[in-house]
ZABAGU-547535 format. One record per residue: residue in one letter; x, y, z of N, C-alpha, C in turn. Coordinates in pm, whole numbers, plus 32768, in hexadecimal, padded with zeros to 4 digits. Layout:
N
AXYZXYZXYZ;...
end
This chain:
291
M83CC7BD5787B833D7BDE78A483297C5078FC;N82CA7CA478CE82B37D29790D821F7D59790C;Q81CE7D0A793D81447D12792F81087D907981;A81587DB779E981357E2A7A3E813C7EA379FD;K818A7EBD798E81987F3B793C810D7F63790F;H80B27EFF78FA80367F2E78C57FEA7F877916;A80067F8679987FC17FE379F17FF6807C79E3;G805E808479A0808B811779A180E281237A19;R811B81BA7A18817481E67A87814A82577AC4;Y818282787B48816282EA7B9081B783147BD4;Q81DC83847C07823E83B97C58822B83AF7CE9;L828783837D478282839E7DCA830083F47DE5;G82DB84787DE8834284DC7DEE83AD84C87D6D;D842484B17D778470849C7D15848984107CE2;L843683C17D1D844E832A7CEE83D183037CA3;G83EC82C97C30838582A07BD3837082127BF2;V82EF81E77BF382C381587C1B825C812E7BBB;T825380A97BAD81E3806E7B678160808D7BB6;R80F080967B72806A80A87BD28047801D7C09;M80767FBD7BD880677F317C1B80C77F127C66;G80B47F187CF081257EF07D4980F87E737D93;Y813F7E5A7E04813E7DD87E4B813B7DFC7EF6;G80C37DCA7F3080BE7DD67FBB80E37D647FF8;A81517D7A805C81917D06809881447CD1811E;M80D07D02813D80907CE081B480827C4781CB;Q80507C0A8167802B7B82817280A07B1E8173;L81207B568169818E7B14817281B17AD681FF;A81747B128260817C7AE982EF81177A7F8310;G81067A51839E80B879D183B780247A1283CA;P7FCA79B983FE7F3879F184007F327A6D844D;H7ED57AB5842F7EBB7B4184747F357B8D8468;V7F8D7B78840380067BCB83E9805C7BB98462;F80627B5C84A180B77B3C852280F37ABD8514;G81737ABC854881CF7A41853981FA7A0E84B0;P824979AE84AA8277798484258218794583CC;P822F7958834581CF790882E281DF787382F1;K817E783382C1817877A982C281E9777B8264;D81FF77BA81EB8267778D818E82BA77FA8167;R8333780D81AD83877880818C83BB78848105;R83E2780180D984147804805583B578247FE4;Q833078077FF382DA78437F9D82B778D17FAB;A82CF791A801782D379A98023833F79F87FD6;I83AD79AE7FD2842B79DD7F97840F79D17EFC;T83D279507ECF83BE79457E4D835B79BC7E13;V82EE79D97E66828B7A3A7E3A82D27AC17E2B;L83197AEF7E7E83707B637E6C83BF7B747DEF;R83FE7B037DD784577B077D62840D7AFF7CEB;A83997AB67CE283477AB57C7983007B347C53;A82E37B807CBC82AC7C097CA883027C5C7C58;L83887C5D7C8083E57CB77C3A83F17C7F7BA6;E83F07BFD7B8D840E7BCF7B0D838A7BF77AB4;M83167C007AE782A87C2C7A9A829D7CCF7A9B;G830A7D127AB183007DA77AA282E97E017B21;I82CC7DC67B9382B87E237BFF832D7E577C30;D831F7ED87C5983977F247C81837E7F6D7D06;H83187F587D3882DA7FA17DB2829A7F2D7E1B;I82E37F367E7782C07ECB7EF4828A7F217F76;D82147EF97FAC81E27F3D802581F77ED28091;T82287F1480F9823F7EBA816782357F0481F9;S82617EC5826382617F0A82E382B77E98834F;D830B7EDF839383577E7C83FB82E47E498463;F82737E7E846582167E5484D181C37DDA8487;Y81EF7DB6841681A77D3583E6820B7CC9841C;G81CC7C7C846B821B7C08849D82287BFC852F;P824C7C69858182A47CD2854A832B7CA3850F;H836D7CFC84C684077CF1849184027C80841E;I83AC7C12842D83B97B9D83D983BD7BC68337;T83517C198323833F7C34828D83AA7C808250;N83DE7CE3829F845C7D2C826784CF7CD28257;Q84DE7C7482B985577C2C82B585507BCA8237;I84CD7B88821C84B37B3581AA84CE7B8A8124;I84A97C0B812384CB7C6380AD85617C738098;R85A67C78810B86387C8180FF867A7C0180C9;E864B7B91810C86837B0480D4865B7AF0804D;A85E57B1C801A85C47B067F7C86027B5F7F23;L861D7BE47F4686357C4E7EE086AF7C967EF9;H86E87C837F6087787CD37F8687E37C987F48;P883F7CD87EFE884A7D6A7EE487D57D827E7C;Y87887E007E9887157E247E5887447E637DC3;R86E87E4C7D7086FD7E8D7CE886EE7F277CFF;D87337F6B7CA787447FEC7CAF86B5803E7CA1;D865F80047C4985DC80337C31857180137CA2;L858F7FC67D0885287F8F7D5D851F7FFD7DCB;V849780157DE1846880797E4A842A802E7EBE;I845B80437F1D841A80017FA583DF806A8003;V8359805B801C831680AC806482D9806880F5;T82F480B3815E82CF807A81DA826A80CF8229;K825980A1829381E980F182EE821980DD837A;I8214815183B88231814E845681B8819B84A0;G81BF817F8519814081BE856A80F7816085C5;A812280D085AD80D6807585F98138800C8622;R81117FC3868981637F3986A980FC7EDD86C1;R81437E6686E280DF7DF286F880F77DB88787;G80867DAB87C180837D6A884880B47CD58837;A80DA7C9C88BD80F27C0F88B880747BB98892;D7FF47BFB88B07F8D7BB688877F637BCE87F1;A7FA97BFE879A7FA07C28870D7F3F7C9B8711;S7F2B7CEA87707ED57D6787657F287DDB8716;W7EE77E2886E47F1F7EB286A97F1E7F16870A;Q7F887F6587257F8A7FBC878E7FD580388759;Q7FA980AF878A7FEB81338757808481338782;A80CB816A8725816681838748819A81F68709;M8159826C8721816982EB86D681B58357871C;S81F5832E87928250838887CC82CC83A8877D;P830C8419878183928429873683FA83C58750;A83FF838E87C28466832387E1842E82A787A2;E83B7828787A9838D820B8769839D821D86D0;L8385828F8697838E82948602841B827C85D7;E847782C6862A84FD82B785FD8537821C860D;T850381D986748534814A867884F680FD85FF;A8476812A85D5843680D8856F847680E284EA;V84B0816B84CB84F281778463856D81288452;Y85BE812B84C6863C80D284BD8621804A84BF;D85B9801084FD859F7F8984F585797F62846B;N85387FC6841D85197F9E838D85977F84834D;L85F27FFB835A867A8000831486D07F778326;R86CC7F5E83AA872A7EF783CA86E97E72839B;N86687E5383A586337DD8837686297DC982DC;L86187E37829886187E33820286A37E3A81C8;G870A7E59821E878C7E5981F387AF7EED8197;L87727F4F81C287787FD3817B87BD804381D2;E87E280B281998827811C81D287B4819281CE;V875B8191817886FE81F78160868081B0813E;M860881D88175858781B58147855681FE80D9;D852B81C0807384F482237FFB847382748028;V841F8236806B83988273809183728229810E;V836082968173831F826681F9829D82A6821E;N8231825B821C81B6828182318193828782D1;L816C82EB82FC814682F6838E80AD82C5839C;R80A6825A83C18032820983EC7FF28244846F;L7F708295844D7F3282D684C07EDC82708509;M7EF6827185897EA6821185D47E52825C8649;F7E1E82CB861C7DC1830C86877D4682BE869C;D7D27826086307CC781F9863F7CF7818085E4;V7D03810A86157D3E809385D37CDB8074855B;M7C57808D85807BF7805F850A7BEA80A48495;G7C168133849C7C0D817F84227C38821D843D;P7C3E826E83E47C6B82F783F07C188334845A;A7C5B838784BC7C1E83D4851E7C84845D8535;E7C3984C485567C8C8535855F7CE1852F85CF;G7D5F857985C87DB8857A86297E2685D685F8;D7E718616864A7EDA867A861E7F5B861E85FD;L7F958650858E800D86068557809B8658856A;E809086D385B6810E872285AF817E86C885F1;A81598688866C81DD8653869F821285D48659;P81B48574863381EF84FA85E88229851F8559;L81E78584850C821885A58492829585F78490;T829C86538506831A86968507839686378527;A837A85D4857F83E485608590840785218513;L83A484FC84C283C984C0844A840E851483E0;A83F0859C83DF842585E6838584BA860C83AC;E84E685F2842A856E8605846485C08592842D;L8575851E843185CD84AC83FD85E884B7836D;Q857984F9831E85968502828E861385728294;R861B85DC82E4867F863F82E1870F85E282EE;K8700858D834E877D853E836587A184E082F5;G874F84D2829987708481821E874C83EC8227;V86FC83C1828A86E68333828D865E830F8254;V860F8382823B858C836E81F5858783D18173;R8575839E8107856183E9809D84DF843D8077;H847383F2808383F98432807E8399840E80DF;I8322845F810482D5843D816182458435812D;G81E783DB8167817083DA813F810883BD81BB;L809A83C181B6803783A082197FE483218202;S7FB282F282737F56827E82637EF0828282C5;N7E66825D829D7DF3825B83067DD882FA831D;A7DE1835582C77DEE83E282DE7D52842982B0;T7D34849082DD7CC284D182B97CED854E8261;A7CA5859982177CBB860981C87CF9866D8215;K7CD1868B82867CF586EC82F17D9086D78318;Q7DA0865A833A7E26862A835D7E8A863A82EA;I7E60861B826F7EB5862581F37EDD86C881E9;A7E85871381F97E96879681E87F0387EA824F;Q7EE687AC82BE7F4687D1833A7FD087958313;A7FCF871782EC805386DF82D880AB8733826B;R8061875C820C80A1879D819880D4882C81B9;T80B7885F824380F888DC826C817588B882B2;I8189883582C281F0880C831A826987D482BC;T8241878C825482A4874281F0824C872D817C;D829286FE810E825686C680A0822B864680B0;I81B6861C8079816F859D807D816C85697FF0;V819D84F47FDF81A184BF7F65813084617F4D;C80F784237FB2808883B57F99803283B98012;V7FBF839080007F66836D80757F2C82DD8057;Q7F1F829280C77EFC820480C17E9281F7811D;N7E0B81FA80E17D9581DD81187D4D816E80F6;Q7CE68132814B7C9580C981107C3180FE80A1;Y7C3C80C180357BD480E67FC17BCB80707F60;N7B64805A7F417B447FFB7ED27ABF80057E9A;L7A847FAE7E527A007FB27DFB79A17FD97E65;V79AA7FA47EE479387FAF7F3E794C802C7F92;H79CF80297FC679F6809D803D7A1D81177FF1;R79C9816E7FD479E681E47F7C79D582687FB7;A7A038275805579FB82EC808E7A5383568059;D7ABD8324801D7B23838B7FE47B2683AF7F51;D7A9E83A37F267AA183C97E977AC884597E82;A7AA284B67ED17AD1853F7EB07B53854D7EDB;L7B9485077F457C1E850D7F587C7784E07EEE;V7C5284747EA27CA0844B7E337CAA84AA7DD9;A7C4784F77DB57C4C85557D3B7C9985CB7D73;Q7C8685EB7DF27CE286667E2E7D7086407E1A;L7D9885D87E557E2085A47E4A7E5F85A07DB8;A7E06856C7D5D7E34855F7CD37E4A85ED7C9D;N7E0986547CD17E1C86D57C967EA487187CCF;D7EBC86E07D3E7F3D87097D8C7FBD86B67D68;G7FA186547D20801385FA7CEB8048859F7D60;I7FDE85747DA9800B852F7E217FC984A87E0C;A800B842C7E0A7FED83AD7DFD7F8183847E65;Y7F1F83307E497EBC83037EA17ED682537E90;V7EE6822A7F0B7F0281917F067E94813F7F53;P7E3D81097F167DC380CA7F767DF3804C7FB0;F7DE1803D80277DFE7FC280777D787F758072;F7D6C7EF380797D0C7EA880677CBE7EB87FE2;P7CFF7EBD7F7B7CCF7EE17F007C637E697EC6;L7C747DF37F087C247D857EE57BC47D717F60;G7BB77DC67FB47B4F7DB680227B987D8B80AF;G7C127D67809C7C697D37811A7C397CB4815B;F7C187CB781D17BF57C3782157B687C0781E8;S7B1D7C5A81B37A9A7C30817F7A927C5980F0;P7AC17BF980917ACC7C0A800F7A4C7C4A7FC4;L7A657C977F6179F37CD27F2779977C7B7EF1;Q79107C847EFF78A87C377ECD78387C8E7E92;S782D7C707E1A77BC7CBC7DD777877C6F7D59;S77077C6C7D4F76D57C2B7CCB76EF7C807C47;T76F77D037C6C771B7D597BFB77A57D457BCE;L77FD7D417C2D788B7D1A7C12789D7CA57BC3;K785A7C457C01785D7BAE7BA878387BBF7B29;R77C47C097B0E779D7C127A8878047C617A24;V782B7CD07A6178867D1F7A0C79077CC779F0;A792E7C867A4079B67C2E7A45798D7BCF79D1;A79167B9079D979007B22796D78FC7B5F78E7;E78C87BD878D978C67C0B785D79487C3A7828;C79B47C55788D7A2E7C7B785A7A8D7C057859;E7A527B8778777AAE7B0C78797B1B7B1278DD;A7B047B42794F7B597B6879B87B207B3C7A2C;T7B797B317AA37B3C7B097B227B107B837B65;P7ABB7B797BC87A787BE87C057AF27C317C49;L7B547BFB7C8E7BC47C4B7CC37C197C9E7C5F;Q7C297C537BF77C7B7C9F7B8C7C287D0F7B55;T7BA77D017B477B3B7D7D7B257B4C7DED7B83;A7B577DBC7C167B557E307C727BE07E737C79;L7C497E2E7C507CC17E787C457CC27ECE7BC9;A7C9A7E997B547C867EE87ADF7C3D7F687AEC;W7BC07F667B3E7B757FD47B697BCC80457BB0;L7C1D801E7C047C6E80737C607CCB80AC7BF9;L7D1480667B9D7D7480A27B457D3881127AEA;Q7CB680F77AC27C7881597A677C3381C37AB2;R7C2E81B97B3E7BDF82147B8B7C23829C7B92;S7CAE829A7B8A7CFB831A7B9D7D8C82E97B86;P7DD683507B277E60832A7B0B7EB783337B8A;N7E9283747BF37EF483767C657EDE82F67CCA;I7E87829C7CA87E77821F7CF47EF681B27CD5;L7F36818A7D477F8D81287D387F5780A47D8A;L7F6280357D507F2C7FBB7D887F947F717DC4;I7F747F3B7E4A7FD77EED7E837F8A7E5E7EBB;P7F407E0F7E6A7EF87D9C7E8C7F6E7D387EB5;G7F457CEE7F2B7FA67C9B7F6C7F747C037F47;T7FDB7BAA7F567FB17B197F4280337AD67F5F;S80127A587FA0808B7A017FB7808D79947F47;S803D79977EC4803679457E758076796B7DEC;V80C0792E7D9580F8795B7D25808179607CBE;D802B78F37CBE7FBD78F57C687F65797D7C7F;H7F3F79927D027EE67A127D1A7F3F7A947CF8;L7FC07A877D0880127B107CD180067B157C3A;Q800F7AB37BF77FFC7AB07B6F7F717AF37B46;Q7F147ABB7B837E897AFF7B6D7E7B7B8F7B8D;N7EAF7BAB7C007EAE7C3D7C197EEE7C937BC3;I7F637C6D7B987FB07CD27B437F707CB87AB9;A7F227C5E7A867EEB7C5D7A007E6A7CBC79F0;A7E3D7CE07A727DEE7D427A7C7DFF7DC57A32;A7E8B7DE37A277EB87E6279F07EAD7E787960;E7E8E7DEF791D7E647DE078907DDF7DE27871;L7D8E7DF378CC7CEB7DF678C97CC07E7178B1;K7C727E99784E7C417F20782C7BBE7F17783B;L7B6F7F5C78A07AE47F6278AB7AA47FC1784F;S7A287F9A781A79E17FF777B4799B805D7812;P797680CD77E579258125782B78AF80F27870;E78668099783277F580507864781D7FFE78E2;A78997FC778D778BC7F68794378E07FB879BE;V791F8023799C794880857A0C78CA80C27A4A;A785F80E77A0277F1811F7A4077A580BB7A8C;A77A580477A6C775A7FCD7ABD77AE7FC77B42;L783C7FC37B3378787FAA7BA6787F801F7C12;D786B80997BD37866810A7C2077F181147C7B;G778080CC7C52770980B47C8D771080627D15;I7785801C7D1F77827FAE7D9277987FFB7E15;A77DB80657E1077FD80B37E8A779580AB7EF9;A77BF80817F71776180787FE4772F8115800E;P76B681258026768581A0805E76D981DA80C9;T76F3825880C9773882A0812D76D782D8819C;A770482E8820D76A7831C826E769883A98269;
end
């Protein structure tokens, strides 16, 4: 069973992955903090994802914290040779579940080794520097110190490839003067379209774009147009939203998350949904107006 293959493949540096991946954020407890209600179910979902052809898991040691990575290790270690695990560093969790900046060189080094230990790895395939100049979204800030520290860890051989998360176009340009960037992970979906031009630019440069909250995040996508197009396609609205992203640009990699095997199957089935030009045009019109 390899449904994910219908999404096609893309390169993260020298690593080829299915464009339909899996985001592990929902494997932690409420608000991505503490243990899940059903750890056994979380393990089942991870194993099912690989059985359905997914070979690209997105995670972070600040999910839980530590818990999600420990569940991944319990479920999947020793890992298949073709499995690519991508993590994020640059943030930490407060005792009150708050999200806090952790971008100093020392904090970044600790975070990389925490990921390695909890995942049971010697080298991280991809480490995204999550920019925390503003927790709510991309904000300008200088990347020289944190990215230089991460590049040094790459030179030491514990990080294979580097990406960015929550980044502006200016920051991406600066980052590429310091080290190679294989992916950018920003918020993007049918409604949140601020990165339209950036997606195209990165595609031209051979850099993957990985939208987080592809289904709207904590506020799921709601649109009468989306519901209508989905009905015409005999698919669910969320499957249709994922299919739109896959057709939006060949460099887009999806990492929808779920703690349910049924929802996992529905998400992966979106890889087989082909939208007509008329459907794409209708969905393109959903985008919220930009300021």
